[in-house]
C-alpha positions as a Markdown table, in Angstrom:
| # | Residue | x | y | z |
|---|---|---|---|---|
| 1 | Met | 153.7 | 31.9 | 136.1 |
| 2 | Lys | 152.0 | 33.0 | 139.3 |
| 3 | Thr | 155.4 | 33.7 | 140.9 |
| 4 | Arg | 156.5 | 35.8 | 138.0 |
| 5 | Arg | 153.2 | 37.8 | 138.1 |
| 6 | Leu | 153.6 | 38.4 | 141.8 |
| 7 | Leu | 157.2 | 39.6 | 141.4 |
| 8 | Arg | 156.1 | 42.0 | 138.7 |
| 9 | Thr | 153.3 | 43.2 | 140.9 |
| 10 | Val | 155.7 | 43.9 | 143.7 |
| 11 | Ala | 158.0 | 45.7 | 141.3 |
| 12 | Cys | 155.1 | 47.8 | 140.0 |
| 13 | Val | 153.9 | 48.8 | 143.5 |
| 14 | Gly | 157.5 | 49.7 | 144.3 |
| 15 | Leu | 157.8 | 51.8 | 141.2 |
| 16 | Ala | 154.5 | 53.6 | 141.9 |
| 17 | Ala | 155.7 | 54.3 | 145.5 |
| 18 | Ala | 158.9 | 55.7 | 144.2 |
| 19 | Met | 157.1 | 57.9 | 141.7 |
| 20 | Met | 154.7 | 59.2 | 144.3 |
| 21 | Thr | 157.5 | 59.7 | 146.9 |
| 22 | Ala | 159.0 | 62.2 | 144.6 |
| 23 | Met | 155.6 | 63.9 | 144.3 |
| 24 | Thr | 154.6 | 63.8 | 147.9 |
| 25 | Gly | 157.8 | 64.1 | 149.9 |
| 26 | Thr | 157.4 | 63.1 | 153.5 |
| 27 | Ala | 154.0 | 64.7 | 154.1 |
| 28 | Ala | 151.9 | 62.8 | 156.5 |
| 29 | Phe | 148.4 | 61.5 | 155.7 |
| 30 | Ala | 145.7 | 64.2 | 155.9 |
| 31 | Asp | 142.0 | 63.6 | 156.2 |
| 32 | Glu | 141.3 | 66.0 | 153.4 |
| 33 | Glu | 140.5 | 64.6 | 150.0 |
| 34 | Ile | 140.9 | 66.1 | 146.5 |
| 35 | Val | 138.0 | 65.2 | 144.2 |
| 36 | Val | 138.9 | 64.1 | 140.7 |
| 37 | Gly | 136.1 | 63.5 | 138.3 |
| 38 | Gly | 136.0 | 60.7 | 135.7 |
| 39 | Ile | 133.4 | 60.3 | 133.0 |
| 40 | Phe | 133.6 | 57.3 | 130.8 |
| 41 | Asn | 131.2 | 55.6 | 128.3 |
| 42 | Ile | 130.9 | 52.3 | 130.1 |
| 43 | Thr | 127.7 | 51.5 | 128.1 |
| 44 | Gly | 127.1 | 52.1 | 124.4 |
| 45 | Asp | 129.3 | 51.9 | 121.4 |
| 46 | Gln | 132.3 | 53.4 | 123.1 |
| 47 | Ser | 132.4 | 50.9 | 126.0 |
| 48 | Ser | 135.1 | 48.7 | 124.5 |
| 49 | Leu | 137.5 | 51.7 | 124.8 |
| 50 | Asp | 136.2 | 53.6 | 127.8 |
| 51 | Glu | 135.8 | 50.7 | 130.2 |
| 52 | Pro | 139.5 | 49.7 | 130.0 |
| 53 | Thr | 140.3 | 53.5 | 130.3 |
| 54 | Gln | 138.4 | 53.8 | 133.5 |
| 55 | Arg | 140.1 | 50.7 | 134.8 |
| 56 | Gly | 143.5 | 52.0 | 134.1 |
| 57 | Phe | 142.6 | 55.4 | 135.6 |
| 58 | Asp | 141.3 | 53.8 | 138.8 |
| 59 | Leu | 144.3 | 51.5 | 139.1 |
| 60 | Ala | 146.6 | 54.6 | 139.1 |
| 61 | Ile | 144.4 | 56.4 | 141.7 |
| 62 | Glu | 144.6 | 53.3 | 143.9 |
| 63 | Glu | 148.5 | 53.2 | 143.5 |
| 64 | Ile | 148.8 | 57.0 | 144.2 |
| 65 | Asn | 146.7 | 56.8 | 147.4 |
| 66 | Ala | 148.6 | 53.6 | 148.5 |
| 67 | Ala | 151.9 | 55.6 | 148.1 |
| 68 | Gly | 150.6 | 58.4 | 150.4 |
| 69 | Gly | 148.4 | 60.5 | 148.1 |
| 70 | Val | 149.5 | 63.9 | 146.7 |
| 71 | Asn | 151.1 | 66.2 | 149.2 |
| 72 | Gly | 149.6 | 64.2 | 152.0 |
| 73 | Lys | 146.0 | 64.3 | 150.6 |
| 74 | Met | 144.1 | 61.4 | 149.2 |
| 75 | Leu | 142.6 | 61.5 | 145.7 |
| 76 | Lys | 138.9 | 60.7 | 145.6 |
| 77 | Ala | 137.8 | 59.6 | 142.2 |
| 78 | Val | 134.1 | 60.2 | 141.3 |
| 79 | Tyr | 132.9 | 58.2 | 138.3 |
| 80 | Asp | 129.8 | 58.6 | 136.0 |
| 81 | Asp | 128.8 | 56.7 | 132.9 |
| 82 | Gly | 128.4 | 58.9 | 129.9 |
| 83 | Lys | 126.4 | 56.1 | 128.2 |
| 84 | Thr | 127.8 | 57.1 | 124.8 |
| 85 | Asp | 125.4 | 60.1 | 124.8 |
| 86 | Thr | 126.8 | 63.6 | 124.5 |
| 87 | Ala | 123.9 | 65.1 | 126.5 |
| 88 | Val | 124.5 | 62.7 | 129.3 |
| 89 | Cys | 128.2 | 63.4 | 129.2 |
| 90 | Ala | 127.6 | 67.2 | 129.5 |
| 91 | Ser | 125.1 | 66.6 | 132.4 |
| 92 | Asn | 127.7 | 64.4 | 134.2 |
| 93 | Ala | 130.3 | 67.1 | 133.9 |
| 94 | Lys | 127.9 | 69.7 | 135.4 |
| 95 | Lys | 127.0 | 67.2 | 138.3 |
| 96 | Gln | 130.7 | 66.4 | 139.1 |
| 97 | Ile | 131.6 | 70.1 | 139.3 |
| 98 | Asn | 128.5 | 71.5 | 141.1 |
| 99 | Asn | 127.6 | 68.5 | 143.3 |
| 100 | Asp | 130.7 | 66.5 | 143.8 |
| 101 | Gly | 133.3 | 69.3 | 143.9 |
| 102 | Ala | 135.6 | 68.0 | 141.3 |
| 103 | Val | 138.6 | 70.3 | 140.7 |
| 104 | Val | 139.5 | 68.5 | 137.5 |
| 105 | Ile | 137.7 | 66.0 | 135.2 |
| 106 | Ala | 139.1 | 63.3 | 132.9 |
| 107 | Gly | 137.5 | 61.0 | 130.4 |
| 108 | Phe | 136.5 | 59.8 | 126.9 |
| 109 | Ser | 138.1 | 58.1 | 124.0 |
| 110 | Asp | 136.1 | 59.9 | 121.3 |
| 111 | Ser | 136.1 | 63.6 | 120.5 |
| 112 | Asp | 132.4 | 64.1 | 120.3 |
| 113 | Phe | 132.0 | 63.4 | 124.0 |
| 114 | Ala | 135.1 | 65.3 | 124.9 |
| 115 | Tyr | 133.6 | 68.4 | 123.2 |
| 116 | Ala | 130.3 | 68.0 | 125.1 |
| 117 | Ala | 131.8 | 67.6 | 128.6 |
| 118 | Gly | 134.8 | 69.9 | 127.9 |
| 119 | Ala | 132.5 | 72.8 | 127.1 |
| 120 | Val | 130.8 | 72.5 | 130.5 |
| 121 | Ala | 134.1 | 72.3 | 132.3 |
| 122 | Gln | 135.4 | 75.3 | 130.3 |
| 123 | Glu | 132.5 | 77.4 | 131.3 |
| 124 | Ala | 133.1 | 76.5 | 135.0 |
| 125 | Gly | 136.9 | 77.1 | 134.7 |
| 126 | Val | 137.6 | 73.5 | 135.6 |
| 127 | Pro | 140.4 | 71.7 | 133.7 |
| 128 | Phe | 139.3 | 68.8 | 131.5 |
| 129 | Val | 141.8 | 66.1 | 130.4 |
| 130 | Ser | 140.6 | 63.8 | 127.6 |
| 131 | Thr | 142.1 | 60.4 | 128.2 |
| 132 | Gly | 141.9 | 59.1 | 124.6 |
| 133 | Ala | 140.1 | 61.6 | 122.3 |
| 134 | Thr | 142.5 | 62.5 | 119.5 |
| 135 | Thr | 140.9 | 65.4 | 117.5 |
| 136 | Pro | 143.8 | 67.9 | 117.7 |
| 137 | Asp | 141.6 | 71.0 | 117.7 |
| 138 | Ile | 139.7 | 70.0 | 120.9 |
| 139 | Pro | 141.7 | 72.5 | 123.1 |
| 140 | Ala | 141.4 | 75.3 | 120.5 |
| 141 | Thr | 137.7 | 74.7 | 120.1 |
| 142 | Val | 136.7 | 74.0 | 123.8 |
| 143 | Gly | 139.1 | 76.5 | 125.4 |
| 144 | Asp | 142.2 | 76.8 | 127.5 |
| 145 | Cys | 140.9 | 74.4 | 130.2 |
| 146 | Ala | 141.0 | 71.4 | 127.8 |
| 147 | Phe | 144.0 | 69.1 | 127.3 |
| 148 | Leu | 144.6 | 65.8 | 125.5 |
| 149 | Cys | 146.6 | 62.9 | 127.0 |
| 150 | Ala | 146.8 | 61.2 | 123.6 |
| 151 | Phe | 148.4 | 62.3 | 120.4 |
| 152 | Gly | 146.3 | 64.0 | 117.7 |
| 153 | Asp | 144.5 | 62.3 | 114.7 |
| 154 | Asp | 146.9 | 64.1 | 112.4 |
| 155 | Val | 149.9 | 62.5 | 114.0 |
| 156 | Cys | 148.2 | 59.0 | 114.0 |
| 157 | Ala | 147.0 | 59.1 | 110.4 |
| 158 | Glu | 150.3 | 60.5 | 109.1 |
| 159 | Ala | 152.1 | 57.7 | 110.8 |
| 160 | Gly | 149.7 | 55.2 | 109.1 |
| 161 | Ala | 150.5 | 56.8 | 105.8 |
| 162 | Asp | 154.2 | 56.7 | 106.4 |
| 163 | Tyr | 154.1 | 53.0 | 107.4 |
| 164 | Ala | 151.9 | 52.1 | 104.4 |
| 165 | Phe | 154.1 | 54.0 | 101.9 |
| 166 | Gln | 157.5 | 53.3 | 103.3 |
| 167 | Glu | 157.3 | 50.0 | 105.1 |
| 168 | Leu | 154.6 | 48.2 | 103.1 |
| 169 | Gly | 155.6 | 49.8 | 99.8 |
| 170 | Ala | 152.0 | 50.9 | 99.1 |
| 171 | Lys | 151.7 | 53.5 | 96.3 |
| 172 | Thr | 147.9 | 53.3 | 95.9 |
| 173 | Ala | 145.3 | 53.5 | 98.7 |
| 174 | Tyr | 141.6 | 52.8 | 99.1 |
| 175 | Val | 139.9 | 54.8 | 101.9 |
| 176 | Leu | 136.7 | 53.7 | 103.7 |
| 177 | Thr | 135.3 | 56.4 | 106.0 |
| 178 | Asp | 132.6 | 56.2 | 108.6 |
| 179 | Asn | 130.9 | 59.6 | 107.9 |
| 180 | Ser | 129.0 | 59.6 | 111.2 |
| 181 | Met | 131.9 | 60.6 | 113.5 |
| 182 | Ser | 134.3 | 63.5 | 113.5 |
| 183 | Tyr | 137.0 | 61.1 | 114.6 |
| 184 | Thr | 136.8 | 58.9 | 111.5 |
| 185 | Thr | 136.2 | 61.8 | 109.0 |
| 186 | Asn | 139.2 | 63.7 | 110.4 |
| 187 | Leu | 141.4 | 60.5 | 110.4 |
| 188 | Ser | 140.7 | 59.8 | 106.7 |
| 189 | Asp | 141.3 | 63.4 | 105.7 |
| 190 | Tyr | 144.7 | 63.5 | 107.4 |
| 191 | Phe | 145.7 | 60.1 | 105.9 |
| 192 | Ile | 144.7 | 61.2 | 102.4 |
| 193 | Asn | 146.6 | 64.5 | 102.6 |
| 194 | His | 149.8 | 62.9 | 103.8 |
| 195 | Phe | 149.7 | 59.8 | 101.6 |
| 196 | Glu | 149.4 | 62.1 | 98.6 |
| 197 | Glu | 152.2 | 64.3 | 99.9 |
| 198 | Leu | 154.4 | 61.2 | 100.0 |
| 199 | Gly | 153.6 | 60.6 | 96.3 |
| 200 | Gly | 150.8 | 58.0 | 96.8 |
| 201 | Glu | 147.5 | 57.9 | 94.9 |
| 202 | Ile | 144.0 | 57.5 | 96.3 |
| 203 | Val | 142.2 | 55.2 | 93.9 |
| 204 | Leu | 138.8 | 55.5 | 95.7 |
| 205 | Gln | 137.3 | 57.0 | 98.8 |
| 206 | Asp | 134.0 | 55.4 | 99.9 |
| 207 | Tyr | 131.7 | 56.0 | 102.9 |
| 208 | Phe | 129.4 | 54.2 | 105.3 |
| 209 | Ser | 127.7 | 55.1 | 108.6 |
| 210 | Ser | 128.4 | 53.3 | 111.9 |
| 211 | Gly | 125.9 | 50.5 | 112.4 |
| 212 | Asp | 125.4 | 49.8 | 108.7 |
| 213 | Tyr | 126.4 | 46.1 | 108.9 |
| 214 | Asp | 126.2 | 45.4 | 105.2 |
| 215 | Asp | 129.2 | 46.6 | 103.2 |
| 216 | Ala | 128.3 | 44.8 | 100.0 |
| 217 | Ala | 127.9 | 48.0 | 98.0 |
| 218 | Gln | 131.2 | 49.4 | 99.2 |
| 219 | Ile | 133.0 | 46.1 | 98.5 |
| 220 | Ala | 131.5 | 45.9 | 95.0 |
| 221 | Arg | 132.7 | 49.4 | 94.2 |
| 222 | Tyr | 136.2 | 48.6 | 95.5 |
| 223 | Gln | 136.4 | 45.3 | 93.5 |
| 224 | Ala | 135.2 | 47.1 | 90.3 |
| 225 | Leu | 138.6 | 48.9 | 90.3 |
| 226 | Gly | 140.0 | 45.6 | 88.9 |
| 227 | Glu | 143.0 | 45.3 | 91.2 |
| 228 | Glu | 143.9 | 45.5 | 94.8 |
| 229 | Ala | 145.1 | 48.8 | 96.2 |
| 230 | Gly | 148.5 | 48.9 | 97.9 |
| 231 | Ile | 146.8 | 49.7 | 101.2 |
| 232 | Leu | 143.2 | 49.9 | 102.5 |
| 233 | Phe | 142.8 | 52.6 | 105.0 |
| 234 | Met | 139.7 | 51.8 | 107.1 |
| 235 | Ala | 138.6 | 54.9 | 109.1 |
| 236 | Thr | 136.1 | 53.2 | 111.4 |
| 237 | Gly | 135.2 | 53.2 | 115.1 |
| 238 | Pro | 135.7 | 50.2 | 117.4 |
| 239 | Asp | 132.3 | 48.7 | 117.0 |
| 240 | Asp | 132.6 | 48.4 | 113.2 |
| 241 | Ala | 136.2 | 47.3 | 113.0 |
| 242 | Ser | 135.7 | 43.5 | 113.2 |
| 243 | Thr | 132.6 | 43.6 | 110.9 |
| 244 | Val | 134.4 | 45.6 | 108.2 |
| 245 | Ile | 137.4 | 43.2 | 108.3 |
| 246 | Glu | 135.1 | 40.1 | 108.1 |
| 247 | Gln | 133.0 | 41.4 | 105.2 |
| 248 | Phe | 135.9 | 42.6 | 103.1 |
| 249 | Arg | 138.0 | 39.5 | 103.7 |
| 250 | Ser | 135.1 | 37.1 | 103.2 |
| 251 | Ala | 134.5 | 38.8 | 99.8 |
| 252 | Gly | 138.0 | 37.9 | 98.7 |
| 253 | Val | 139.8 | 41.2 | 99.5 |
| 254 | Thr | 143.3 | 40.3 | 100.5 |
| 255 | Gly | 145.2 | 43.7 | 100.5 |
| 256 | Pro | 146.7 | 45.0 | 103.7 |
| 257 | Met | 144.4 | 47.1 | 105.9 |
| 258 | Ile | 145.5 | 49.8 | 108.3 |
| 259 | Ser | 143.6 | 52.1 | 110.7 |
| 260 | Gly | 144.0 | 54.4 | 113.7 |
| 261 | Asp | 143.6 | 53.8 | 117.4 |
| 262 | Gly | 139.9 | 53.1 | 117.0 |
| 263 | Trp | 141.1 | 49.6 | 115.8 |
| 264 | Asp | 142.9 | 49.0 | 119.1 |
| 265 | Thr | 140.0 | 46.8 | 120.2 |
| 266 | Asp | 138.6 | 43.3 | 119.6 |
| 267 | Leu | 139.3 | 42.9 | 115.9 |
| 268 | Trp | 138.6 | 39.2 | 116.2 |
| 269 | Gly | 135.0 | 39.4 | 117.3 |
| 270 | Val | 133.0 | 38.4 | 114.2 |
| 271 | Ala | 136.1 | 38.3 | 112.0 |
| 272 | Gly | 137.9 | 35.5 | 113.8 |
| 273 | Asp | 141.1 | 34.4 | 112.2 |
| 274 | Leu | 140.4 | 36.8 | 109.3 |
| 275 | Ala | 141.6 | 39.6 | 111.5 |
| 276 | Asn | 145.1 | 38.0 | 111.5 |
| 277 | Glu | 145.4 | 38.5 | 107.8 |
| 278 | Asn | 147.5 | 41.6 | 107.1 |
| 279 | Cys | 145.8 | 44.1 | 109.5 |
| 280 | Phe | 147.7 | 46.9 | 111.1 |
| 281 | Val | 146.8 | 49.4 | 113.8 |
| 282 | Cys | 148.4 | 52.8 | 114.7 |
| 283 | Thr | 148.0 | 53.2 | 118.4 |
| 284 | His | 149.5 | 54.5 | 121.7 |
| 285 | Phe | 151.2 | 51.7 | 123.4 |
| 286 | Ser | 152.5 | 48.1 | 123.0 |
| 287 | Ala | 152.5 | 45.4 | 125.6 |
| 288 | Asp | 155.7 | 44.2 | 123.9 |
| 289 | Asp | 157.5 | 47.1 | 125.5 |
| 290 | Glu | 160.0 | 45.5 | 127.9 |
| 291 | Ser | 160.5 | 48.6 | 130.1 |
| 292 | Glu | 160.1 | 48.2 | 133.8 |
| 293 | Ala | 157.3 | 50.8 | 133.9 |
| 294 | Val | 155.2 | 49.2 | 131.2 |
| 295 | Gln | 155.7 | 45.6 | 132.5 |
| 296 | Gly | 154.9 | 46.9 | 136.0 |
| 297 | Phe | 151.6 | 48.4 | 134.7 |
| 298 | Leu | 150.7 | 45.2 | 132.9 |
| 299 | Ser | 151.3 | 43.1 | 136.0 |
| 300 | Ala | 149.4 | 45.4 | 138.3 |
| 301 | Tyr | 146.4 | 45.6 | 135.9 |
| 302 | Glu | 146.2 | 41.8 | 135.6 |
| 303 | Glu | 146.5 | 41.5 | 139.4 |
| 304 | Lys | 143.7 | 43.9 | 140.0 |
| 305 | Tyr | 141.3 | 42.9 | 137.2 |
| 306 | Gly | 142.2 | 39.3 | 136.4 |
| 307 | Thr | 143.0 | 40.1 | 132.8 |
| 308 | Ala | 145.7 | 41.8 | 130.7 |
| 309 | Pro | 144.9 | 45.3 | 129.6 |
| 310 | Glu | 142.3 | 45.0 | 126.8 |
| 311 | Asn | 143.9 | 47.7 | 124.7 |
| 312 | Ala | 146.1 | 50.9 | 124.8 |
| 313 | Phe | 143.2 | 52.9 | 126.2 |
| 314 | Ala | 143.8 | 51.3 | 129.6 |
| 315 | Ala | 147.3 | 52.7 | 129.5 |
| 316 | Leu | 146.0 | 56.1 | 128.5 |
| 317 | Gly | 143.7 | 56.1 | 131.5 |
| 318 | Tyr | 146.6 | 55.1 | 133.8 |
| 319 | Asp | 148.8 | 57.9 | 132.4 |
| 320 | Thr | 146.0 | 60.5 | 132.7 |
| 321 | Ala | 145.6 | 59.8 | 136.4 |
| 322 | Tyr | 149.3 | 60.1 | 137.1 |
| 323 | Leu | 149.5 | 63.3 | 135.0 |
| 324 | Ile | 146.7 | 64.9 | 137.0 |
| 325 | Ala | 148.3 | 63.8 | 140.2 |
| 326 | Lys | 151.6 | 65.4 | 139.1 |
| 327 | Ala | 149.8 | 68.7 | 138.2 |
| 328 | Ile | 148.1 | 68.7 | 141.6 |
| 329 | Glu | 151.4 | 68.1 | 143.3 |
| 330 | Asn | 152.9 | 71.0 | 141.5 |
| 331 | Cys | 150.1 | 73.3 | 142.9 |
| 332 | Gly | 151.4 | 72.9 | 146.4 |
| 333 | Asp | 148.7 | 74.2 | 148.9 |
| 334 | Asp | 146.8 | 76.0 | 146.1 |
| 335 | Val | 144.7 | 73.1 | 144.8 |
| 336 | Thr | 142.2 | 75.0 | 142.8 |
| 337 | Pro | 140.9 | 74.4 | 139.3 |
| 338 | Ala | 142.8 | 77.5 | 138.0 |
| 339 | Ala | 146.0 | 76.4 | 139.6 |
| 340 | Ile | 145.7 | 72.8 | 138.2 |
| 341 | Arg | 145.0 | 74.2 | 134.7 |
| 342 | Asp | 148.2 | 76.3 | 135.0 |
| 343 | Ala | 150.2 | 73.4 | 136.3 |
| 344 | Leu | 149.1 | 71.2 | 133.4 |
| 345 | Glu | 149.9 | 73.9 | 130.8 |
| 346 | Asn | 153.4 | 74.2 | 132.3 |
| 347 | Met | 153.9 | 70.4 | 132.4 |
| 348 | Lys | 157.2 | 69.3 | 130.7 |
| 349 | Asp | 158.5 | 65.9 | 130.0 |
| 350 | Phe | 156.0 | 63.9 | 132.0 |
| 351 | Pro | 157.1 | 60.2 | 131.7 |
| 352 | Gly | 153.9 | 58.4 | 130.8 |
| 353 | Ile | 153.9 | 54.7 | 129.7 |
| 354 | Thr | 152.2 | 55.8 | 126.4 |
| 355 | Gly | 155.0 | 58.4 | 125.8 |
| 356 | Thr | 156.4 | 61.7 | 127.2 |
| 357 | Ile | 153.9 | 64.5 | 127.7 |
| 358 | Ser | 154.6 | 68.2 | 127.5 |
| 359 | Tyr | 152.2 | 71.1 | 127.1 |
| 360 | Ser | 152.6 | 74.8 | 126.5 |
| 361 | Ala | 150.4 | 77.9 | 126.2 |
| 362 | Glu | 150.5 | 77.3 | 122.4 |
| 363 | Thr | 149.4 | 73.7 | 122.4 |
| 364 | His | 147.6 | 71.4 | 124.9 |
| 365 | Val | 148.1 | 68.4 | 122.6 |
| 366 | Pro | 151.3 | 66.3 | 123.3 |
| 367 | Asp | 153.7 | 65.4 | 120.5 |
| 368 | Lys | 154.0 | 61.6 | 121.1 |
| 369 | Thr | 155.3 | 58.6 | 119.2 |
| 370 | Val | 152.8 | 56.4 | 117.3 |
| 371 | Val | 153.1 | 52.7 | 117.8 |
| 372 | Val | 152.3 | 50.5 | 114.8 |
| 373 | Cys | 151.1 | 47.0 | 115.6 |
| 374 | Gln | 150.0 | 44.1 | 113.5 |
| 375 | Ala | 147.1 | 41.7 | 114.3 |
| 376 | Glu | 148.6 | 38.3 | 114.7 |
| 377 | Asp | 147.5 | 35.2 | 116.6 |
| 378 | Gly | 144.7 | 37.1 | 118.3 |
| 379 | Met | 147.0 | 39.8 | 119.6 |
| 380 | Leu | 148.5 | 43.1 | 118.5 |
| 381 | Lys | 152.2 | 42.6 | 117.9 |
| 382 | Phe | 154.6 | 45.6 | 117.9 |
| 383 | Arg | 156.1 | 46.5 | 114.5 |
| 384 | Lys | 157.5 | 50.0 | 114.6 |
| 385 | Asn | 157.6 | 53.3 | 116.5 |
| 386 | Ile | 156.9 | 56.3 | 114.2 |
């Protein structure tokens, strides 16, 4: 087992070196550094998503520098903890731009924090790449300096509706929505619209607020319907996912549940084996992918951190760092925020391990494939690409 892991690690380092050779040419090492900001919610409700994201991002920065940097210059990553607080995230963005000299900033798995930091970066003319936030209107709302590495909530929710209707045969749906986050309210709206377009019926939409750990009233209203819905779409954040599963399953609800990438987290926490009962997640990446790039990433992550990637957000962080590095490489000697912004906007067919990324002046949200996984034996197992 150790030998196989070592071989995969060697392969990954070789692959990273090959990628960066194409980006750096034969430029010799230079003492100059290019400062890249990273703001992640390492503490608070978003930590289960953002900590793996920062790990993936930092792994990529380490690989890039080990392969010679970008155009002979090293990348210096400066990190700050957003503490799952929008005001702190905005303050961090200002500090990284004004004090640290960051020419580009990355971060966040939730849109509310991307809006906060992105607005500061936009005002300063510094490009901001959200690693995992998925609200598709972030660039339009924040401005032309904002980009998403992930697909939008519309794509994710519509894939969930397609899978439920076409693969699971669901013709009716119950929707539970956390009304305290824009991510979850958007996700449920997109799901409902597309499920009804497919010919499905929403039998009930109910609400709760994150941190309300008693779903008895919602469960009672669902069970009063008299029969199980064909699918239960659970629009919750990561911290509530396992609790919602545990409470609904413990009350005797057996219908299949599906959610977006907010469920790409520890579903088994308080739910235990109940999370293995007919639960599906629409997300960005699957460790079941046998490609050399994906397996190399998995091996390198385990070698660096002593554990497999906790979720797909680690892969998004990894992709974001390489995406930024490629944009900087395309700037040549003109490594300014404005030049990096333009290089990102002109990016075409960037080969990330979470999918191919292209941008244009019309859209700063990539059109990527959604991976549907099923919770099974304490892991998320690949089911379908949509």
